[in-house]
C-alpha positions in Angstrom: -26.0 -0.7 -24.0 -24.2 0.8 -20.7 -23.1 4.6 -21.3 -20.7 5.7 -18.7 -21.9 9.5 -17.7 -19.3 12.1 -17.1 -19.6 13.1 -13.7 -20.3 17.0 -13.5 -19.1 19.5 -10.2 -20.7 22.4 -10.8 -19.6 25.5 -7.9 -22.4 27.0 -6.3 -20.3 29.1 -4.0 -17.1 29.1 -3.4 -16.3 32.0 -0.8 -15.5 31.9 2.7 -18.4 32.6 5.5 -19.2 36.2 5.1 -19.3 36.0 1.6 -17.2 37.9 -1.3 -17.4 41.0 -0.6 -18.2 40.8 3.2 -20.7 43.2 4.4 -19.1 46.5 5.3 -15.8 45.6 4.1 -13.4 48.6 1.7 -11.1 45.8 0.3 -10.1 46.4 -3.3 -11.9 43.0 -4.1 -15.0 44.9 -3.3 -14.9 47.2 -6.0 -13.8 44.4 -8.7 -15.3 44.3 -11.7 -14.3 40.9 -12.4 -17.1 38.5 -11.7 -15.1 35.8 -9.9 -14.2 38.0 -7.5 -18.1 37.9 -6.2 -18.2 34.8 -4.3 -21.1 33.5 -3.0 -21.1 30.6 0.4 -19.3 27.6 -0.1 -21.3 24.5 -1.7 -21.1 22.1 -5.0 -23.3 20.8 -7.2 -22.8 17.0 -7.9 -24.3 15.7 -10.7 -24.3 12.5 -12.8 -26.8 12.4 -15.5 -30.2 14.0 -14.7 -29.2 12.6 -11.0 -28.0 15.3 -8.4 -26.4 15.9 -5.0 -25.0 18.9 -3.1 -23.2 19.3 -1.2 -23.7 21.9 2.1 -27.1 24.0 2.0 -25.5 27.3 3.1 -27.4 31.2 3.5 -27.1 31.1 -0.4 -29.1 28.4 -1.0 -32.2 29.7 -2.8 -30.3 31.9 -5.2 -27.7 28.9 -6.0 -30.6 26.8 -6.9 -31.8 29.2 -9.6 -28.8 30.5 -10.9 -27.5 27.1 -11.5 -31.5 26.4 -12.7 -31.8 23.1 -10.6 -35.2 21.7 -10.7 -34.6 18.2 -8.9 -32.2 17.1 -6.3 -31.8 13.7 -4.8 -30.1 14.5 -1.5 -27.4 17.1 0.4 -24.3 15.7 2.1 -23.1 18.2 4.7 -20.0 18.7 5.7 -20.3 20.3 9.6 -23.2 22.3 11.4 -21.5 25.6 11.2 -24.2 28.4 9.7 -22.5 28.9 6.6 -22.8 25.7 5.5 -26.2 25.2 6.9 -28.6 28.1 7.1 -30.3 27.7 4.0 -31.8 24.5 5.0 -35.3 26.0 5.0 -34.9 26.8 1.1 -35.4 22.4 0.1 -38.9 23.1 0.2 -40.0 23.2 -3.5 -38.0 20.3 -3.7 -40.2 18.9 -1.1 -43.4 20.0 -2.5 -42.3 17.8 -5.3 -40.9 14.5 -4.4 -41.4 14.3 -0.8 -38.8 14.0 2.2 -35.1 14.7 1.0 -32.3 12.4 2.0 -29.6 14.8 4.3 -26.7 12.8 4.9 -24.7 13.9 7.7 -22.5 13.2 11.0 -25.0 12.6 14.0 -23.5 15.3 15.5 -24.4 17.7 12.8 -28.0 16.3 12.8 -28.4 17.0 16.7 -27.6 20.9 16.0 -30.0 20.8 13.0 -32.6 19.6 15.0 -31.6 22.7 17.4 -32.1 24.7 14.9 -34.5 23.6 12.9 -37.1 21.8 15.3 -40.1 22.3 13.0 -38.5 20.3 10.3 -38.3 17.4 12.6 -41.5 17.9 14.4 -43.5 14.4 14.5 -46.4 16.1 15.7 -48.4 19.2 14.9 -46.1 19.8 12.0 -46.5 23.0 9.6 -48.3 21.9 6.5 -45.7 23.0 4.4 -42.4 22.5 6.5 -39.3 20.9 4.6 -39.2 16.8 4.9 -36.1 15.3 5.6 -34.9 11.4 5.8 -31.8 11.6 7.7 -28.7 9.1 7.7 -26.3 9.2 9.9 -23.0 8.6 8.7 -19.6 8.5 10.0 -15.6 8.4 8.2 -15.5 4.5 7.9 -18.6 4.4 6.0 -19.0 4.0 2.2 -21.7 5.2 0.5 -23.1 4.2 -3.7 -25.7 7.0 -4.9 -27.3 6.5 -8.2 -23.6 4.8 -9.4 -21.4 7.4 -7.5 -19.4 5.8 -4.9 -18.7 8.1 -2.2 -16.2 7.9 0.9 -16.4 10.7 3.6 -13.0 11.7 4.8 -12.9 13.2 8.0 -10.5 16.1 8.1 -9.8 19.0 11.2 -11.7 22.1 10.9 -8.8 23.5 13.7 -10.1 21.2 16.4 -13.6 20.7 15.2 -13.8 17.1 13.3 -15.7 17.3 9.8 -16.6 15.5 6.7 -15.4 15.6 3.3 -16.0 13.8 0.6 -14.6 11.7 -2.2 -17.0 10.6 -5.2 -15.6 9.0 -7.6 -11.9 10.2 -8.4 -13.1 14.0 -7.2 -12.3 14.7 -3.5 -13.9 17.9 -1.9 -12.3 19.0 1.4 -13.8 22.7 2.4 -13.0 24.0 5.9 -10.1 22.2 6.2 -6.8 22.9 8.4 -5.3 18.9 8.8 -6.1 15.7 7.7 -4.8 12.6 9.3 -1.8 10.1 8.0 -4.8 7.1 7.6 -7.3 9.3 5.9 -4.8 11.1 3.5 -4.6 7.5 2.3 -8.8 7.6 1.0 -7.4 10.7 -1.6 -4.4 9.2 -3.3 -5.3 8.6 -7.0 -7.5 11.8 -7.7 -8.0 13.4 -11.1 -9.8 16.2 -8.9 -9.2 17.5 -5.6 -11.4 20.5 -4.7 -10.0 22.1 -1.5 -9.6 25.3 1.1 -7.4 28.0 0.0 -8.6 31.0 2.3 -6.0 33.4 2.3 -2.2 34.2 2.2 -2.1 34.6 6.1 -2.3 32.0 8.0 -5.6 31.4 10.0 -6.4 29.0 12.9 -9.0 26.5 11.2 -8.2 26.7 7.5 -5.9 26.4 5.5 -3.7 29.3 3.7 -2.5 29.3 0.3 0.9 27.4 1.1 -0.6 25.2 3.4 -2.7 23.7 0.4 -0.2 24.2 -1.9 2.3 22.0 0.2 -0.9 19.2 0.5 -1.5 19.2 -3.1 1.8 18.7 -3.2 2.1 15.2 -1.3 -1.9 13.8 -2.5 -0.6 14.4 -6.3 -3.8 15.0 -8.1 -3.9 15.6 -11.9 -5.5 19.1 -10.8 -6.8 21.1 -7.8 -9.5 24.2 -7.6 -9.1 26.0 -4.3 -12.1 27.0 -2.6 -13.7 28.4 0.3 -12.0 31.8 -0.6 -11.2 35.1 1.5 -11.4 38.4 -0.4 -8.0 39.0 1.8 -6.9 36.5 -1.0 -6.9 39.2 -3.2 -8.0 39.3 -6.8 -9.0 36.2 -8.8 -6.6 36.8 -12.4 -3.6 38.1 -10.2 -3.5 35.5 -7.5 -4.2 32.2 -10.1 -0.9 34.0 -12.3 1.2 32.4 -8.7 -0.1 29.2 -8.6 1.6 26.4 -10.3 0.8 24.5 -13.0 -2.6 22.2 -12.9 -3.5 24.1 -9.4 -6.4 26.7 -10.1 -9.1 29.2 -8.3 -12.8 27.9 -8.6 -15.2 30.4 -8.7 -18.9 30.2 -9.0 -20.4 28.5 -11.7 -17.2 26.8 -12.9 -18.1 23.3 -13.7 -15.4 20.3 -14.3 -16.4 17.4 -15.5 -14.5 14.0 -14.9 -15.2 11.1 -17.0 
């Protein structure tokens, strides 16, 4: 009997590159007692039964894995090479101790950036015995993946002038650090049950969607539900901002779990 499993998304972090609150900040959000206003760097966990993948591996990765009680990991999909999305790569070592080399899926440009930053991980000679091990699988916007019964479509978006990858997992799409997306790539985003997209702040930003821009794109794509992520403390208090959003648009927060059949 073939029992279909639900696809579960856990928000490991929903903050912008500085995290929320930011070091030295005196913004009122820093002093909020609402745990939804405390945001680690943006990442999600995709679970299908006992199968787990993560998108990005930022500086809070260790804390995120412990908090979400993740004991097995099948691979990492990277969006791009900025520090808030790759700076936790060394922390994959415990998963490597258990199962050996961990597959990573990423654009060739991102792989080259990782090789420069983490040369010891990619060394072929005189490797440090406990260094992480990875198997690199380069992908582009034209590829399609099927990983453990999850259909994955890379979606190219623009992070300012930098092309990066978002991902569609079955009928869930994750587009972080997005400013624009071409008409052709928008075709990959039709018929979504859930869209997860940047909603950085209310003021315009050079490389990220602000709230108004995100809402305009949501209106065009018409997903059933949308969750905003990669949020700055400048957006304001979670409870107050969410009251201003349209029906079926929500602010994501750390540890939120969304399940789609």
